[in-house]
C-alpha positions as CSV (number, residue, x, y, z in Angstrom):
1,M,0.0,0.0,0.0
2,I,1.2,3.5,-0.8
3,Y,0.9,5.8,2.1
4,K,1.4,9.5,3.1
5,S,4.7,10.6,4.6
6,I,6.4,13.9,5.2
7,N,10.0,14.9,5.3
8,Y,11.2,16.8,8.5
9,W,12.6,19.7,6.4
10,T,9.1,20.6,5.3
11,F,8.5,22.1,8.8
12,G,10.3,25.2,7.8
13,P,13.6,27.1,8.2
14,S,14.3,25.8,11.8
15,A,13.9,22.2,10.5
16,L,16.3,22.9,7.7
17,D,18.8,24.0,10.4
18,G,17.9,20.8,12.4
19,K,16.5,22.7,15.3
20,Y,12.8,22.0,15.1
21,D,11.6,19.7,17.9
22,I,11.3,16.3,16.3
23,V,8.6,15.0,18.7
24,Q,6.5,18.1,18.0
25,A,7.0,17.6,14.2
26,M,5.8,14.0,14.6
27,K,2.7,15.2,16.5
28,E,1.9,17.8,13.9
29,A,2.4,15.4,11.1
30,K,0.0,12.9,12.7
31,E,-2.6,15.6,13.3
32,A,-2.3,16.7,9.7
33,G,-3.1,13.2,8.4
34,F,0.3,11.8,7.7
35,D,1.0,8.1,8.3
36,A,4.8,8.5,8.5
37,I,7.7,10.9,8.8
38,E,11.2,11.0,7.3
39,L,13.7,12.3,9.8
40,C,16.9,14.2,8.8
41,L,20.4,14.0,10.1
42,A,22.6,17.1,10.4
43,T,25.9,18.0,11.9
44,S,24.2,20.0,14.7
45,G,20.6,20.2,16.1
46,Q,18.0,17.7,17.1
47,L,19.4,14.7,15.4
48,T,23.1,14.5,14.6
49,F,25.5,11.9,13.3
50,N,26.7,11.4,16.9
51,A,23.2,10.5,18.1
52,S,23.2,7.7,20.7
53,E,21.3,4.5,20.5
54,K,19.4,5.6,23.6
55,K,18.3,8.9,21.9
56,C,17.2,7.1,18.7
57,K,15.2,4.5,20.6
58,K,13.5,7.2,22.6
59,L,12.4,8.9,19.4
60,L,11.2,5.5,18.1
61,E,9.2,5.1,21.3
62,E,7.7,8.6,20.9
63,S,6.7,7.8,17.3
64,K,4.9,4.7,18.4
65,K,3.0,6.6,21.2
66,I,2.0,9.2,18.6
67,G,1.0,6.6,16.1
68,I,3.3,7.7,13.3
69,K,5.9,5.6,11.5
70,I,9.5,6.6,11.0
71,C,9.9,5.5,7.4
72,S,13.3,6.7,6.4
73,V,16.3,9.0,7.2
74,A,17.7,11.7,5.0
75,T,20.6,14.2,5.2
76,G,21.9,17.2,3.4
77,V,25.5,16.8,4.6
78,Y,26.8,15.5,1.3
79,W,26.5,18.9,-0.3
80,G,29.4,20.0,1.9
81,V,31.2,16.7,2.3
82,N,31.4,15.2,-1.2
83,P,31.7,11.4,-1.2
84,A,33.4,11.7,-4.6
85,S,35.7,14.5,-3.7
86,P,39.3,14.4,-5.1
87,K,40.5,14.9,-1.5
88,K,41.0,11.6,0.3
89,S,40.3,13.1,3.7
90,E,36.9,14.4,2.5
91,R,36.0,11.0,1.1
92,A,37.0,9.4,4.3
93,K,34.9,11.8,6.3
94,A,31.9,11.2,4.0
95,L,32.2,7.4,4.4
96,K,32.4,7.7,8.2
97,L,29.3,9.9,8.2
98,T,27.5,7.4,6.0
99,K,28.3,4.5,8.3
100,Q,27.1,6.4,11.3
101,A,23.9,7.4,9.4
102,L,23.2,3.8,8.5
103,Q,23.5,2.7,12.2
104,I,21.2,5.6,13.3
105,T,18.7,4.6,10.7
106,K,18.7,1.1,12.1
107,W,18.3,2.4,15.7
108,L,15.3,4.5,14.6
109,G,13.5,1.4,13.6
110,T,13.6,1.9,9.8
111,N,15.6,0.4,6.9
112,T,16.1,3.2,4.4
113,F,18.7,5.9,4.2
114,L,18.8,8.5,1.5
115,Y,22.2,8.9,-0.1
116,V,23.8,11.4,-2.4
117,P,26.7,9.5,-4.0
118,G,28.7,12.4,-5.3
119,V,28.6,15.9,-6.6
120,V,30.0,17.0,-10.0
121,A,28.7,20.6,-9.4
122,L,25.9,22.3,-7.4
123,G,22.9,22.3,-9.8
124,W,21.6,25.6,-8.4
125,D,24.9,27.5,-8.4
126,P,26.5,28.3,-11.8
127,K,29.6,29.5,-10.0
128,S,30.2,26.2,-8.1
129,P,33.4,24.3,-8.9
130,V,33.0,21.5,-11.5
131,L,34.7,18.2,-11.1
132,P,35.5,15.8,-14.0
133,Y,32.5,13.5,-14.4
134,G,34.4,10.3,-15.1
135,E,36.6,10.8,-12.0
136,V,33.5,11.5,-9.8
137,Y,31.8,8.4,-11.2
138,D,34.8,6.1,-10.3
139,R,35.2,7.6,-6.8
140,A,31.4,7.6,-6.1
141,L,31.1,3.9,-7.1
142,A,34.1,2.9,-4.8
143,Q,32.5,4.8,-1.9
144,L,29.1,3.2,-2.5
145,K,30.6,-0.3,-2.5
146,A,32.4,0.5,0.8
147,A,29.3,1.9,2.4
148,A,27.3,-1.1,1.1
149,K,29.2,-3.4,3.4
150,T,27.9,-1.6,6.4
151,A,24.4,-1.5,4.9
152,E,24.4,-5.3,4.5
153,K,25.5,-5.9,8.1
154,L,22.7,-3.7,9.4
155,G,20.0,-4.7,6.9
156,V,19.5,-1.1,5.9
157,Y,19.0,0.1,2.3
158,I,21.4,2.8,1.1
159,C,19.2,4.6,-1.5
160,V,20.8,6.7,-4.1
161,E,18.7,9.8,-4.8
162,N,18.5,11.7,-8.1
163,V,19.3,15.2,-7.0
164,W,20.7,18.5,-8.4
165,N,24.3,17.3,-8.4
166,K,24.9,17.2,-12.2
167,F,25.4,13.4,-11.9
168,L,23.4,10.3,-12.8
169,Y,20.8,12.2,-14.7
170,S,19.7,9.2,-16.8
171,P,17.5,6.4,-15.5
172,V,19.7,3.8,-17.4
173,E,22.9,5.3,-15.9
174,M,21.3,5.4,-12.4
175,R,20.2,1.7,-12.7
176,D,23.6,0.6,-13.9
177,F,25.4,2.6,-11.2
178,I,23.3,0.9,-8.5
179,K,23.8,-2.5,-10.0
180,K,27.5,-2.1,-10.2
181,A,27.6,-1.8,-6.4
182,N,26.7,-5.5,-6.4
183,S,24.6,-5.4,-3.2
184,R,20.9,-6.1,-2.6
185,Y,21.0,-3.3,0.0
186,V,21.9,-0.6,-2.6
187,A,18.7,0.8,-4.2
188,Q,17.1,4.1,-5.4
189,Y,15.3,6.9,-3.7
190,F,13.3,8.4,-6.5
191,D,12.3,12.0,-6.6
192,P,10.1,12.7,-9.7
193,G,10.1,16.5,-9.2
194,N,13.9,16.6,-9.5
195,V,13.7,15.1,-13.0
196,V,11.3,17.6,-14.6
197,E,14.0,20.2,-15.4
198,I,16.1,17.7,-17.4
199,G,13.8,14.9,-18.5
200,Y,10.7,12.9,-17.9
201,P,9.9,11.3,-14.5
202,D,7.7,8.6,-16.1
203,H,10.8,7.3,-18.0
204,W,12.5,6.4,-14.8
205,I,10.1,4.0,-13.1
206,P,9.9,1.3,-15.9
207,V,13.7,1.3,-16.0
208,L,14.4,1.2,-12.3
209,G,11.5,-1.0,-11.2
210,K,12.0,-2.8,-8.0
211,L,15.2,-0.8,-7.3
212,I,13.0,2.0,-6.1
213,K,12.6,1.7,-2.4
214,R,11.4,5.2,-1.5
215,V,9.7,8.1,-3.3
216,H,9.8,11.9,-2.6
217,C,6.9,14.2,-3.5
218,K,7.0,17.8,-4.6
219,D,6.1,19.6,-7.8
220,Y,8.1,21.6,-10.3
221,K,7.6,24.2,-13.1
222,R,10.2,24.9,-15.8
223,D,9.1,28.5,-15.9
224,P,10.5,30.2,-13.8
225,G,12.5,27.0,-13.1
226,G,15.7,26.5,-11.1
227,F,16.1,26.0,-7.4
228,P,14.2,27.0,-5.4
229,K,11.8,29.0,-7.8
230,G,10.8,26.0,-9.9
231,F,9.6,24.1,-6.8
232,E,7.4,26.9,-5.4
233,V,4.2,25.4,-6.8
234,P,1.6,23.3,-5.0
235,I,1.8,19.5,-5.4
236,G,-0.5,18.7,-8.4
237,E,-0.2,22.1,-10.0
238,G,3.2,21.8,-11.6
239,E,4.6,19.8,-14.5
240,T,5.1,16.5,-12.6
241,N,2.6,14.0,-14.0
242,W,1.6,12.5,-10.7
243,P,-1.4,10.5,-11.9
244,L,0.9,8.6,-14.4
245,I,3.7,8.3,-11.9
246,L,1.4,6.7,-9.3
247,K,0.0,4.3,-11.9
248,Q,3.6,3.3,-12.8
249,L,4.5,2.8,-9.1
250,Q,1.5,0.5,-8.7
251,K,2.5,-1.4,-11.8
252,I,5.9,-2.2,-10.3
253,K,4.1,-3.1,-7.0
254,Y,5.7,-0.2,-5.1
255,N,4.5,-0.7,-1.5
256,G,5.7,2.2,0.7
257,P,5.6,5.9,1.6
258,I,5.3,8.9,-0.7
259,S,7.2,11.5,1.4
260,A,6.4,15.2,0.8
261,E,9.7,17.1,0.8
262,I,9.0,20.8,0.5
263,I,12.1,23.0,1.1
264,S,11.0,26.4,2.2
265,F,13.0,29.3,3.7
266,T,10.0,31.1,5.2
267,E,7.9,30.3,8.2
268,D,4.3,29.1,7.4
269,P,2.3,27.5,10.2
270,E,-0.3,26.1,7.7
271,R,2.3,24.5,5.4
272,V,2.1,21.0,6.9
273,K,-1.7,20.8,6.7
274,R,-1.7,22.3,3.2
275,V,0.9,19.8,2.0
276,S,-1.1,16.9,3.5
277,K,-4.2,18.0,1.6
278,E,-2.2,18.4,-1.7
279,L,-0.6,15.0,-1.3
280,G,-3.9,13.4,-0.4
281,N,-5.5,14.8,-3.5
282,I,-3.0,13.2,-5.8
283,L,-3.2,9.9,-4.0
284,K,-7.0,9.9,-4.6
285,T,-6.2,9.3,-8.3
286,I,-5.2,5.7,-7.6
287,K,-7.1,2.7,-6.3
288,Q,-5.5,0.8,-3.4
């Protein structure tokens, strides 16, 4: 069954900084009609890479009391610590953080961690440094294989997401990259909205199939386009063909959460309720 989830960052600027109270976020998500929540790791704030097992299990207990599932864990750390960096020390740091994140994911009672495998350039910053694609590919694959060993021991999926990193922008390349890791615990975190600027989301699902373990939900318009302007549109009112995408997900027998991930730099006390309604409206287009 496909069910409604929400990413922690959707709770606004303080959540983007990792400071919004997680238990409060879980309560608000439940009250707004979400079945699950995706928590986010940061280097500081409510949930960090140094979180203890005790803290994680406390959050899991709170989620059960509230009646909301922790369905996955995400992080934005890889934009600053590139797993495919030419610097050995940076790659080592990224791998260490990934291993910590996989353990925390396990402690939080879920089995899916969102992973950015490498950054060629920042897709929203034309002035960002550009790394050679082939070199990034080789280093990213080596890093993924190393992280997969920890994922396998823990039984946690490390899910490569298609993001604005100027990397793996074809569904065939994404599929082959994941398969080259040679691990059943390496999969994909699919974000249809991230594809609209450079391709067609509905081309991805038939190619990736069962490799898709989690799905993000937001919408996008090419005009004005870019980040964040292109995403400043309600779910269902952009150029992401959600009815077709949901039908395709059902065809591959996807059984899991659709997590609303709305990045916003302004406070809006009604955002969570509004996003719940928007996500609910597109889910009405499918029969479960």
